[in-house]
C-alpha positions in Angstrom: -146.6 -74.7 -22.3 -149.7 -73.6 -23.9 -152.8 -74.0 -21.5 -154.3 -75.4 -25.2 -153.6 -78.1 -26.7 -154.5 -76.6 -30.2 -153.1 -73.4 -30.6 -152.1 -70.9 -33.0 -147.8 -71.3 -33.8 -145.8 -68.9 -31.8 -144.3 -66.1 -33.2 -140.9 -66.3 -34.8 -139.5 -64.3 -37.8 -141.2 -66.7 -40.9 -143.9 -68.8 -39.3 -146.3 -65.9 -41.0 -147.7 -66.7 -44.5 -150.2 -66.3 -47.2 -153.1 -66.4 -46.2 -155.1 -68.0 -48.2 -158.2 -66.4 -48.5 -156.9 -62.6 -48.7 -153.8 -63.7 -50.6 -151.9 -60.9 -48.4 -147.9 -62.8 -47.4 -147.2 -62.4 -43.9 -150.4 -62.2 -42.4 -152.0 -65.9 -41.8 -151.3 -67.8 -38.3 -151.4 -71.5 -39.1 -153.2 -73.6 -36.1 -150.5 -76.5 -34.1 -150.9 -79.7 -31.5 -148.7 -79.0 -28.8 -148.9 -82.7 -28.6 -147.4 -83.0 -32.1 -149.8 -86.0 -33.1 -152.0 -84.1 -35.5 -150.7 -82.2 -38.6 -153.3 -79.6 -39.5 -153.3 -78.8 -42.8 -152.1 -75.3 -44.5 -155.4 -73.7 -44.5 -156.4 -74.3 -40.8 -155.5 -71.2 -38.7 -156.3 -67.0 -38.0 -155.6 -63.9 -41.1 -154.2 -61.1 -38.6 -156.8 -59.0 -41.0 -159.5 -59.5 -38.8 -161.3 -56.7 -40.6 -160.9 -56.5 -44.7 -160.3 -60.5 -44.5 -162.0 -62.3 -41.1 -160.9 -65.8 -42.4 -160.3 -68.1 -39.2 -160.2 -71.8 -39.9 -160.1 -74.0 -36.1 -159.1 -76.9 -35.1 -162.2 -77.6 -34.4 -163.9 -76.8 -37.0 -161.2 -79.0 -39.3 -162.5 -81.4 -37.1 -166.0 -81.5 -37.8 -165.0 -81.3 -41.4 -163.3 -84.4 -41.0 -164.6 -86.7 -38.0 -162.7 -89.8 -39.0 -159.6 -88.0 -37.9 -161.1 -87.0 -34.9 -162.1 -90.9 -33.9 -158.2 -91.9 -34.7 -157.3 -88.9 -32.6 -159.2 -90.6 -29.3 -158.4 -94.0 -30.6 -154.4 -93.3 -30.7 -155.1 -92.0 -27.4 -156.6 -94.9 -25.2 -153.7 -96.7 -26.8 -151.2 -94.9 -26.2 -150.4 -94.8 -30.1 -148.2 -91.3 -30.4 -147.4 -91.7 -34.4 -148.2 -88.6 -36.3 -151.4 -88.2 -38.1 -151.7 -85.8 -40.9 -155.4 -84.6 -41.2 -155.9 -83.9 -45.5 -157.3 -81.0 -46.8 -160.2 -79.8 -47.0 -161.9 -76.8 -49.0 -163.2 -74.5 -46.2 -166.6 -72.7 -48.0 -164.8 -69.1 -47.6 -168.1 -67.2 -48.3 -169.8 -68.8 -45.6 -166.3 -68.5 -43.4 -167.5 -64.8 -42.5 -170.3 -63.2 -41.5 -171.9 -61.0 -43.7 -170.7 -56.9 -44.0 -172.8 -54.8 -41.6 -173.4 -51.2 -42.9 -174.3 -47.9 -41.0 -177.7 -45.6 -41.4 -176.8 -43.7 -43.9 -178.3 -40.3 -41.9 -175.3 -40.4 -39.7 -173.5 -39.6 -42.1 -175.8 -36.8 -43.4 -176.0 -35.3 -40.1 -172.4 -35.9 -39.6 -172.0 -32.7 -42.7 -173.1 -30.0 -41.0 -170.0 -29.0 -38.6 -167.2 -28.5 -41.3 -166.4 -24.8 -40.0 -165.0 -27.3 -36.5 -163.0 -29.4 -38.6 -159.1 -29.0 -38.5 -158.7 -31.1 -41.4 -161.5 -28.9 -43.5 -160.2 -25.6 -41.9 -156.6 -26.2 -43.3 -157.6 -27.6 -46.8 -159.4 -24.3 -47.3 -156.1 -22.0 -47.2 -154.8 -24.8 -49.8 -157.8 -24.1 -51.8 -160.4 -22.1 -50.5 -164.0 -22.6 -49.5 -166.0 -23.3 -52.1 -163.7 -26.1 -53.5 -163.0 -27.6 -50.1 -167.0 -27.5 -49.3 -167.2 -29.1 -52.9 -165.0 -32.1 -52.2 -166.0 -32.5 -48.5 -169.4 -33.2 -49.9 -168.6 -35.2 -53.1 -166.8 -37.4 -50.4 -168.6 -37.4 -48.2 -166.5 -36.5 -45.4 -167.9 -35.9 -42.0 -167.1 -34.5 -38.5 -167.2 -36.0 -35.4 -167.6 -34.6 -31.7 -164.2 -36.3 -30.5 -161.3 -34.4 -30.5 -162.7 -30.8 -31.4 -164.2 -31.8 -34.3 -162.3 -35.0 -35.5 -162.7 -35.3 -39.5 -164.8 -38.4 -40.5 -163.9 -41.2 -43.7 -167.2 -42.6 -44.1 -166.7 -45.7 -46.3 -169.8 -46.0 -48.6 -169.6 -48.8 -51.2 -170.4 -48.7 -55.1 -173.8 -49.7 -54.4 -174.3 -46.9 -51.5 -174.1 -48.7 -48.3 -172.5 -47.6 -45.7 -169.0 -49.8 -44.2 -167.6 -47.7 -42.0 -166.3 -44.4 -40.9 -162.6 -43.8 -39.5 -162.5 -41.3 -36.8 -159.1 -39.6 -37.7 -157.6 -35.9 -35.5 -156.1 -33.6 -37.7 -153.6 -30.5 -37.0 -155.7 -27.3 -38.6 -152.8 -25.6 -38.6 -150.5 -27.8 -40.6 -153.0 -30.8 -42.0 -150.8 -33.2 -40.5 -152.2 -36.2 -38.1 -152.5 -35.6 -34.2 -150.3 -38.6 -33.1 -149.1 -37.8 -29.4 -149.5 -37.9 -26.9 -152.0 -40.3 -28.8 -153.0 -41.7 -32.1 -156.1 -40.2 -32.7 -157.9 -42.6 -35.0 -161.3 -44.6 -34.0 -164.1 -46.3 -35.6 -168.0 -45.0 -35.4 -169.1 -49.1 -34.6 -166.6 -48.8 -31.8 -167.0 -45.6 -30.9 -171.3 -45.8 -30.9 -170.6 -49.3 -29.7 -173.1 -51.0 -32.4 -173.7 -54.7 -31.5 -172.2 -57.6 -33.9 -170.7 -55.5 -36.4 -168.5 -57.1 -38.5 -166.7 -54.7 -40.9 -165.9 -55.1 -43.9 -163.8 -51.6 -45.5 -164.2 -51.0 -49.2 -162.3 -48.1 -51.0 -162.4 -44.5 -50.0 -164.7 -42.5 -52.0 -165.4 -45.9 -53.8 -169.2 -44.6 -54.3 -168.2 -42.5 -57.1 -167.3 -44.8 -59.0 -171.2 -44.9 -59.5 -172.1 -41.1 -59.8 -173.2 -40.5 -63.2 -172.5 -37.1 -62.9 -168.9 -37.5 -62.9 -167.3 -38.6 -65.9 -165.6 -41.9 -67.3 -162.0 -41.6 -66.4 -158.8 -42.8 -65.4 -159.4 -44.3 -61.9 -155.9 -43.9 -59.4 -155.5 -45.1 -56.2 -153.4 -43.5 -53.3 -153.4 -45.3 -49.4 -154.5 -42.7 -47.7 -158.3 -40.6 -47.2 -156.4 -36.8 -47.4 -153.9 -38.3 -50.3 -157.1 -38.9 -52.1 -158.8 -35.1 -51.3 -155.6 -33.5 -51.9 -154.9 -34.6 -55.6 -158.2 -34.4 -55.6 -158.0 -31.1 -55.5 -155.2 -30.7 -57.4 -155.4 -33.3 -60.8 -158.9 -33.4 -61.5 -157.8 -36.2 -64.8 -158.6 -39.1 -62.5 -160.9 -40.4 -59.8 -159.1 -40.8 -56.6 -159.5 -43.6 -54.3 -157.8 -44.2 -50.8 -156.9 -47.8 -49.6 -156.8 -46.6 -46.3 -153.4 -48.2 -45.3 -150.6 -49.9 -47.2 -153.1 -52.8 -47.1 -156.7 -51.1 -45.8 -158.9 -52.6 -48.5 -156.4 -53.7 -50.8 -157.8 -57.3 -51.5 -158.8 -58.9 -54.4 -162.7 -59.2 -53.4 -162.4 -55.4 -52.4 -160.9 -54.7 -56.2 -164.0 -56.3 -57.5 -165.3 -52.6 -57.9 -162.4 -51.6 -60.1 -163.7 -53.9 -63.1 -163.0 -52.7 -66.4 -161.1 -49.5 -65.3 -158.3 -48.5 -66.0 -155.9 -47.6 -62.6 -152.7 -46.2 -61.9 -152.0 -47.2 -58.1 -149.5 -43.8 -56.7 -148.2 -45.6 -53.6 -146.0 -43.8 -50.7 -142.3 -43.7 -51.5 -141.7 -47.1 -48.7 -144.4 -48.9 -50.2 -144.0 -48.8 -54.2 -142.2 -52.3 -53.8 -145.3 -54.1 -51.9 -148.1 -52.5 -54.1 -145.6 -53.2 -57.2 -146.6 -57.0 -56.3 -150.5 -56.6 -56.3 -150.3 -55.6 -59.6 -150.8 -59.0 -61.0 -154.0 -59.2 -59.1 -155.4 -56.5 -60.2 -154.5 -57.0 -64.0 -156.7 -60.0 -63.4 -159.6 -57.4 -62.4 -158.8 -54.0 -64.4 -158.6 -53.3 -67.9 -155.8 -51.8 -68.1 -153.5 -51.2 -64.6 -150.0 -49.7 -63.4 -148.0 -48.5 -60.8 -146.2 -45.4 -60.7 -142.8 -44.6 -59.7 -142.3 -41.4 -60.6 -142.2 -40.4 -57.1 -139.5 -42.8 -56.0 -137.8 -40.8 -59.6 -138.2 -37.8 -58.3 -137.7 -37.8 -54.3 -134.7 -37.0 -52.4 -133.2 -39.6 -50.1 -134.4 -37.9 -47.2 -138.2 -38.1 -48.6 -137.6 -41.5 -49.8 -136.7 -42.4 -46.0 -139.8 -39.9 -44.5 -142.3 -42.0 -46.7 -144.0 -38.8 -48.8 -146.4 -39.3 -50.7 -147.8 -37.4 -54.0 -150.3 -35.2 -51.5 -146.7 -34.3 -49.3 -145.3 -33.1 -52.9 -148.4 -31.4 -53.9 -148.4 -29.2 -50.5 -145.2 -28.1 -50.4 -146.7 -24.7 -50.9 -149.1 -22.1 -50.0 -150.9 -22.6 -53.0 -151.8 -24.7 -56.3 -149.8 -22.5 -58.3 -146.7 -21.7 -56.3 -146.6 -25.2 -55.3 -146.2 -26.5 -58.9 -143.6 -23.9 -59.9 -141.5 -23.9 -57.1 -141.9 -28.0 -57.1 -140.1 -28.1 -60.9 -138.2 -25.2 -59.5 -136.0 -27.4 -57.0 -137.0 -30.5 -58.6 -136.8 -30.4 -62.5 -137.5 -34.1 -62.6 -141.1 -33.7 -61.2 -142.3 -32.0 -64.9 -141.5 -36.0 -65.8 -144.5 -36.9 -63.1 -146.9 -33.7 -65.4 -145.5 -34.7 -69.0 -146.2 -38.3 -68.7 -149.4 -38.3 -67.2 -150.6 -35.2 -69.3 -151.7 -32.9 -66.3 -153.6 -29.6 -65.6 -153.2 -27.4 -62.6 -156.3 -27.1 -60.9 -157.1 -23.1 -60.8 
């Protein structure tokens, strides 16, 4: 039995439902009464996505919004009446339920961009595209270098208004360009490392600040999962403005996607996330001028590649140079030409 009478429902298959705030499926846990006397409405619970959503409506808040129910409960216990009482759903003021997003000092971003030479991801990308292009790329996307893990990469999340929402620190191998996950997963957040007090992280799209950059011609926005994928794709395919959600879900919610208002958007999910992202298209259709979820990678991938969950960057990086990548990829898998022809892509020299 739980230590508390009112507690989050214990996990079992199918118990998690759609969050009433962010709309994500299977991430919301409702509160229950250990004595089964109070039946809470469906919006009393907590979302798993604490950073990107933050919705948490507790029984205490519910009773404060419904004082008559609390009085009735006290009266029932006094009289020994165990008839279940259903609490009528109340409209929780969502905007006030989550603290305002915290911001980090912009000079932290500038300070982190001084030592590209010790950054393993930077060193790897210079072998792919050369120093000049990699310098331009890191400066354009405001990618920094951390003192952690021998120069780990800092992916700064800077919103369309120039506010620094967060900094994700990730370790990479300089030779392969792959994430370092062993003996432990090298990932952390700047606000955690610097122990910023009372920090409320509300993520935005990686590269979002580019949407307000007047020096960049207006073009279609392409969205991928990982920050590294956005960088790699930007090196090879300049037709789009590449942004990243920071994971399958990450900043992929209705609130964060409002910055795409009026844009034409193409989603490029990882191979194992295609169906999940296709389900998000209706949400984006109410925001964007036009949105499509590409399934071209699904069409051209082998079973092994599909099982590995490769993304568009993995295909682009199968060889050492852009020219060799394109030629050998098409030679090995002629269906890749479908991707090039359909999107009218041009190789970036």
